[in-house]
SERO-4910 file (N, C-alpha, C, O; in steps of 0.05 Angstrom, whole numbers):
BEGIN
 pado doro    nc1    nc2    nc3   cac1   cac2   cac3    cc1    cc2    cc3    oc1    oc2    oc3
  Met    A   -307    -47    544   -312    -49    516   -291    -68    505   -271    -71    519
  Val    A   -293    -77    486   -276    -98    468   -269    -83    439   -287    -79    423
  Ser    A   -240    -77    433   -241    -63    412   -242    -88    388   -231   -109    394
  Ile    A   -254    -86    364   -260   -105    342   -256    -81    312   -275    -71    301
  Pro    A   -229    -77    306   -229    -60    283   -241    -74    257   -243    -97    248
  Ser    A   -248    -50    251   -258    -60    219   -241    -65    198   -218    -59    202
  Gly    A   -246    -76    177   -223    -74    149   -203   -107    164   -190   -117    146
  Leu    A   -200   -122    192   -191   -143    194   -211   -164    192   -235   -160    189
  Arg    A   -198   -191    194   -218   -215    192   -210   -231    217   -193   -227    234
  Tyr    A   -228   -248    215   -220   -259    250   -229   -288    249   -246   -296    233
  Ser    A   -215   -304    268   -219   -327    264   -239   -331    296   -240   -312    312
  Lys    A   -252   -356    302   -269   -364    322   -244   -378    339   -254   -385    361
  Glu    A   -226   -381    338   -203   -381    356   -188   -355    365   -166   -356    376
  His    A   -201   -332    359   -191   -310    369   -167   -294    358   -155   -276    369
  Glu    A   -163   -304    335   -139   -292    321   -152   -273    299   -174   -278    289
  Trp    A   -135   -249    291   -144   -226    270   -121   -225    251    -97   -225    257
  Val    A   -130   -224    231   -106   -226    205   -113   -192    187   -135   -182    184
  Arg    A    -98   -187    183    -91   -163    168    -73   -172    138    -55   -188    140
  Thr    A    -79   -161    113    -63   -173     93    -48   -149     86    -57   -126     90
  Glu    A    -28   -153     77    -10   -136     60      3   -154     40     13   -176     46
  Gly    A      0   -142     11     -1   -159     -7      1   -186     -3    -21   -193      5
  Gly    A     18   -207     -6     11   -233    -11     15   -239     26      4   -260     33
  Leu    A     25   -228     44     26   -228     71      2   -228     86    -17   -212     83
  Ala    A      4   -249    107    -18   -248    127     -4   -235    155     17   -245    162
  Val    A    -14   -216    170     -2   -212    192    -28   -218    211    -52   -211    208
  Ile    A    -16   -231    232    -34   -250    251    -23   -242    283      0   -243    292
  Gly    A    -40   -236    293    -44   -236    326    -60   -238    337    -79   -233    322
  Ile    A    -69   -243    365    -91   -255    378   -109   -221    384    -99   -199    384
  Thr    A   -139   -231    388   -154   -206    390   -151   -189    419   -139   -198    438
  Asp    A   -162   -168    419   -170   -150    439   -184   -170    466   -177   -174    489
  Tyr    A   -206   -180    450   -220   -203    472   -208   -226    479   -215   -238    500
  Ala    A   -184   -239    461   -169   -261    471   -153   -252    495   -151   -265    516
  Gln    A   -140   -225    488   -119   -215    517   -133   -206    537   -123   -210    559
  Lys    A   -150   -197    538   -170   -192    557   -178   -219    579   -180   -219    604
  Glu    A   -182   -239    562   -196   -262    573   -167   -271    587   -166   -280    610
  Leu    A   -147   -267    572   -122   -285    585   -113   -268    614   -106   -278    635
  Gly    A   -117   -243    608   -103   -225    630    -76   -219    622    -68   -221    598
  Asp    A    -58   -210    645    -28   -202    636    -13   -225    625    -11   -246    637
  Ile    A     -3   -220    601     11   -237    582     39   -232    588     50   -210    587
  Val    A     49   -255    595     77   -257    609     99   -270    589    122   -263    593
  Phe    A     92   -288    568    118   -302    555    100   -303    535     78   -311    542
  Val    A    103   -297    508    103   -300    482    122   -327    467    146   -322    467
  Asp    A    116   -349    456    129   -364    441    120   -365    409     99   -376    404
  Leu    A    134   -355    391    137   -356    368    148   -369    349    172   -372    354
  Pro    A    138   -381    321    155   -402    310    177   -387    293    178   -363    287
  Ala    A    196   -408    286    216   -401    265    212   -387    238    194   -395    222
  Val    A    227   -366    234    224   -358    202    230   -381    184    251   -394    184
  Gly    A    208   -387    168    222   -400    148    197   -426    153    189   -437    133
  Arg    A    189   -433    173    173   -449    185    148   -458    165    141   -436    155
  Lys    A    132   -478    154    111   -480    144     91   -489    157     92   -510    170
  Ile    A     65   -468    155     43   -472    173     21   -483    160     17   -477    136
  Ser    A      5   -499    173    -16   -498    163    -47   -488    175    -51   -487    199
  Arg    A    -62   -482    161    -85   -477    163    -94   -488    190    -95   -512    192
  Gly    A   -101   -469    213   -108   -483    242    -83   -501    249    -86   -523    260
  Gly    A    -68   -494    244    -49   -510    255    -28   -491    283    -32   -466    284
  Thr    A    -13   -500    297     -7   -481    324     10   -464    307     21   -473    287
  Leu    A     13   -441    314     30   -415    317     51   -413    328     73   -411    317
  Gly    A     47   -414    351     63   -413    374     44   -410    401     24   -424    402
  Ser    A     49   -399    417     34   -392    446     34   -366    462     53   -351    460
  Val    A     14   -361    476     21   -337    499     11   -349    523     -8   -364    526
  Glu    A     31   -339    541     26   -354    573     18   -327    589     31   -307    590
  Ser    A     -5   -331    602    -11   -301    617    -12   -316    645    -15   -340    646
  Val    A    -11   -296    671    -23   -306    688    -34   -325    698    -25   -342    713
  Lys    A    -58   -323    687    -76   -352    680    -71   -372    671    -70   -391    686
  Ala    A    -65   -375    645    -62   -401    628    -41   -388    603    -34   -366    596
  Val    A    -35   -425    593    -23   -420    569    -43   -427    545    -55   -448    544
  Ser    A    -46   -406    525    -59   -416    504    -41   -410    475    -26   -393    467
  Asp    A    -55   -438    465    -37   -441    432    -54   -415    419    -74   -404    429
  Val    A    -41   -408    394    -43   -389    378    -48   -399    350    -27   -402    338
  Tyr    A    -67   -404    339    -74   -419    312    -72   -402    284    -81   -380    280
  Ser    A    -58   -416    268    -58   -394    240    -87   -406    229    -96   -428    232
  Pro    A    -99   -380    216   -117   -380    201   -112   -385    173   -132   -387    159
  Ala    A    -90   -387    163    -80   -395    134    -58   -406    132    -41   -403    150
  Ser    A    -52   -424    108    -30   -436    110     -5   -416     90    -10   -398     74
  Gly    A     22   -429     99     33   -410     90     63   -415    101     70   -435    113
  Thr    A     80   -391     94    114   -399    109    116   -372    128    111   -350    120
  Val    A    122   -375    148    136   -353    167    155   -338    161    179   -343    162
  Glu    A    143   -313    151    165   -293    136    178   -271    159    198   -257    157
  Glu    A    166   -272    174    177   -253    197    161   -260    225    137   -267    227
  Val    A    177   -255    244    165   -251    273    165   -230    283    177   -213    271
  Asn    A    150   -218    314    149   -198    313    164   -198    346    154   -197    368
  Ala    A    193   -201    338    214   -203    361    212   -187    389    223   -193    410
  Ala    A    192   -161    384    187   -140    402    167   -153    423    167   -145    446
  Val    A    149   -173    413    130   -187    434    146   -197    452    146   -190    475
  Ser    A    166   -222    439    181   -241    454    201   -228    479    206   -238    500
  Ser    A    208   -204    470    222   -189    498    204   -170    513    211   -161    535
  Asp    A    172   -162    496    157   -147    517    129   -155    506    116   -144    488
  Pro    A    125   -178    521     96   -199    524     74   -175    528     53   -174    516
  Ala    A     82   -157    543     53   -135    552     44   -122    527     20   -118    523
  Ala    A     64   -115    509     47   -105    483     28   -122    466     18   -109    447
  Val    A     19   -148    469      1   -159    470    -25   -148    477    -45   -146    462
  Asn    A    -21   -140    505    -42   -130    522    -48    -98    508    -69    -89    498
  Lys    A    -24    -87    512    -31    -55    507    -38    -49    480    -51    -28    476
  Asp    A    -29    -69    455    -36    -61    433    -43    -84    415    -29    -86    395
  Pro    A    -55    -96    417    -60   -122    409    -65   -126    366    -57   -145    352
  Tyr    A    -76   -105    360    -81   -105    333    -55    -86    328    -57    -81    304
  Gly    A    -29    -73    337    -10    -60    325     16    -70    339     24    -90    327
  Ala    A     29    -62    358     51    -64    366     48    -91    373     69   -103    371
  Gly    A     27   -105    382     25   -129    387     25   -150    370     26   -173    379
  Trp    A     23   -146    342     20   -166    320     45   -195    326     67   -190    337
  Met    A     39   -220    316     60   -238    324     74   -246    303     98   -249    304
  Val    A     59   -249    283     79   -271    258     68   -254    225     46   -242    224
  Lys    A     81   -256    209     77   -249    186     78   -275    158     99   -283    147
  Ile    A     56   -283    153     55   -313    134     53   -302    104     37   -286     96
  Arg    A     78   -316     86     67   -314     60     43   -331     58     45   -352     71
  Met    A     25   -328     47      4   -346     40      2   -366     21      7   -359     -2
  Asp    A     -4   -393     27     -8   -404     -1    -28   -403    -16    -25   -406    -41
  Asp    A    -53   -399     -3    -80   -390    -15    -92   -368     -2   -104   -375     18
  Pro    A    -93   -341     -8   -104   -323      9   -127   -327      2   -141   -308     10
  Ser    A   -143   -347    -15   -181   -348    -14   -183   -365     16   -205   -362     27
  Glu    A   -169   -379     28   -176   -392     58   -181   -362     77   -196   -365     96
  Leu    A   -172   -342     74   -186   -318     90   -213   -314     82   -226   -298     95
  Asp    A   -223   -324     66   -259   -317     54   -274   -329     77   -294   -317     83
  Ser    A   -266   -355     94   -284   -365    111   -280   -349    137   -298   -356    152
  Leu    A   -266   -331    146   -259   -317    172   -282   -293    172   -292   -281    153
  Leu    A   -285   -292    195   -312   -262    200   -301   -244    203   -279   -239    213
  Asp    A   -321   -227    190   -316   -198    198   -315   -183    218   -324   -195    238
  Ala    A   -311   -168    221   -316   -144    253   -343   -152    260   -346   -168    278
  Glu    A   -364   -142    244   -390   -151    257   -396   -177    268   -405   -181    291
  Ala    A   -391   -193    251   -395   -224    255   -374   -234    275   -380   -254    288
  Tyr    A   -354   -224    280   -341   -230    304   -356   -223    330   -363   -237    349
  Gly    A   -360   -196    324   -369   -183    349   -398   -204    356   -399   -215    378
  Lys    A   -412   -206    344   -435   -228    342   -426   -248    359   -434   -249    382
  Phe    A   -405   -268    346   -394   -287    352   -389   -284    389   -399   -300    404
  Ile    A   -374   -266    397   -362   -266    426   -385   -264    445   -391   -278    465
  Glu    A   -402   -234    432   -430   -240    449   -444   -267    450   -450   -274    472
  Ser    A   -450   -281    431   -462   -305    433   -444   -324    453   -456   -338    469
  Ala    A   -422   -325    454   -405   -342    468   -402   -336    499   -396   -354    515
  Lys    A   -406   -309    509   -413   -301    530   -439   -306    542   -443   -308    566
  Gly    A   -460   -308    523   -488   -313    530   -499   -334    549   -524   -335    553
***
């Protein structure tokens, strides 16, 4: 069973976003980490880097593949989760908690309005499996 917490927003590229004030906390979904398998390396952007919506935030490498992580919003990287760089398995163990990847200061928070809610994301991954 894939975990899809309510209260988050989801992209069709399998990133999740939680807002904290003007910041967007971003990571990959439980579905994404399960599809990737054991994550062995996480590449994150530098603090201060400008990111465009849909642009590459970084990448995750698993025993199966390397996948890019895309930003669901435009903004400036405020913080990166150094813990996932030293312990990439945190993304597998707790993708919505300890496995978060970056926090960005959003240029336009309304960009998140086009993302999926938990119910719509659940339907999206079900139809993708179909």
